N, C-alpha and C positions, 0 to 999 in steps of 0.2 A: 049224396047219401056222402059222401066222404066230407064235405062239410061241417055237418053232424058228427060226424067224429073229431074234425082239428077243432073243436068249436069246447066239444066236454075234455078235451085230452089236455089240452090250454084251460081250463075251466080248474082242472083237477091240479095244474101244474101252477096253477096263480096260488091257488085254496092252500095246496102244499107251500108255498113260501111265503104264506102269512103263519100258517101252522108253526114257522119254520122262526118267522119274524118274533113268533111272540112267545115260543120258548125259547133263543136266543139272545131275546131281552137282557137281562141279569145281565150275562158276557161283553154284553156288547157296554150295558154301565159301568161295569171293571174295567173293563179295554181303555173307556174313553180316561174314566176318572184317572184309575193308577197307571197305566199306562199309555197314554194319549195316543192311540188307535182308535181311529172309528172305524166302525162295520158298518158296510155297506149296505145292507139286510135292506132297508128304506127301498133304494136309490132298484132294487134285486123286486119286488115287488112291486115299485111301478111299473117297472117294463112286460111284467110279467101283467098284469092288469089290463097295460094299453094293447097286450097284443091281443088280450081276448078280446077289449072293446073292439078290436082293428075288427075280429074277426064277421064278430054279430052284424055287420054292415053291407 
């Protein structure tokens, strides 16, 4: 039962980071072009995706 709750929670967190990454994309492009700063949203999405995939195993 706790595995299902954990899996659902990680899926929700992963989906939230994907939505955050999509919504912050224009900010990330601006920061990279104008300020030379990389925003690590992609790495955050990959990390939560890997965590969700590891729960399923």
